[in-house]
N, C-alpha and C positions, 0 to 999 in steps of 0.2 A: 504494500500500500504506500502510496506517495504521501509524504508528510509535509505539512505547511506550517511554519517554515521548514526547510530541510534540516535534517539532523545536524546539530552543531551550530545552528544559526539562531541568533536572537531575533526577536520580532522587529526591532528597530536597529538599523545599521546606518551610521553616519557615512557620508562620502565627502571627501575633501579634494580640492583641486590644487595642483602644484604645477608650476612651469617646468620643474625638473623633478618628476616623480621618483627617479632612481636615487637622486640625492636625498629626497624627502624620506624615503624608506630607510636609507642608511642612517640619517639623523634620528628618526623615530626609534630605531633599534638602539643606537648608541646613547642618545640623550635621554630617552624616556623608558628604555627597557622593553619596548614592544617587540614582537617577532612577526616576521612575514609568514603567512600561511603557505605551506608548501603546495605547489601546483596552482596557485591562485593567479599567477601572472597571465594576462592576455596580451600577446605580442612578444617581442624579443626581450632578452635579458637586459639589454642596455637602452631599449627604447620601447617600453611597454605602454599600453593604453590604460590598464587598470590592474590593480592587485588588491589584496586585503592583508591587514595586519591584525594580529591577535592582541587584545588588551584585556588580560586576565580572563574574564568570562564573556567578553564582548568582542566585537570586531569593527574595524573602520575600513572602508574602501578608500584607496588612494588612486587618484586618476589624474590624467593630464588636463591642465587648464584649457578651457574652451569647450570640452565635451559637455553636452546637455546644457550649455549656457553657464556652467560653473566656472568661476575664475579664482585665481590666487589673489590674496591680499596685496602681493607685489604689483599686481596690475591695476587694482582699484585704489590703493592707498588707504584702504579702510578695512576693518574686520569684515569678513564674510560669514563668520559664525563664531561661536564660543562653545567649547566642550568642557564638561565637568567629568572628571575621572576620579573615582575612589580607589586609593591605593593603600598598601601597607608601608610602614616605615617612611613617612613623608619627608623627614629631614634628610635621610640618605638619598631618596629620590631627587630632592631639590639639589643636593650637592652634585649628583650625577648629571642632571640637566644643565646646571650652571657650568660644569667643567666641559661639557660637550658644546658649549657656545649658545645655549638657549638664552634669549633676552628675558631677563627676570623683570616682571611687572610689579610684583609685590613679594616680599620675603615671607617665609612661613610664619603664620601667626595663629594663635588660638582664637576661635570665633565664639560668639555668645551662644550659638545654637548647638555647640558641642563638637564642631569639626576643627581641625587644624588645616589651614589652607595656604597655598601659594599660587601665584598666577605667573604665566610665562607666555612668550611668543616663540614659535618655532622658526626655522630658517627662512620661511617665506611669510611670516607674520600671522599665521593662524594663532588664535588665542586659546590657551589651555588653562583650566583651573583645576589643580590637583588637590584633593581632599583626603583626609584620614579622619574617620569618625572616632572620637576619643571618649565621648560620654553622651548619655541620653539626657535631654533637657525637658523638664515638665512644661506643660502648657502654662502653668502659673508663672514659672521663671521667664518664659518667653514674653508673656503679657507684661510682667514687671519691667523687662528690658525695654519694650516698646513704649511703655508709659514714661520711663526716664528719658528715652530718646525724644519723645514728643515734647516733653517739658523743656529740654535743652534747645530744641529747634523752634519752639513755640511760635 
């Protein structure tokens, strides 16, 4: 029986456009620890149209800019999307991304909703927000935070 989605595929798959998808896959592997899915490349090894990278229990399609009207931030000068990725050991991940040349937008910081987060841009300017959930926060604690915020911004 055919399964929908196919085995091993999440229901939602992001797709990002790069002017140099070969360099993008290399960066995503080195900088963010993602891995290319074996046999996923459509086209040649050095000039492919589309591939997929595994991100823990999810995947992201990496394709050439221009296909299906998708473009790289290098061509628009603006964000074309923002992805949130939950990872383990965020501080180590941050150091890895920074040493691979990722442009750091914000340093790792604990957030009021219980996550530790940092934000970065990859080699073509795609925006990534990496999170590690550290603690559960009650609805009452969230409400108190928003009340204090409202009073400060009044």
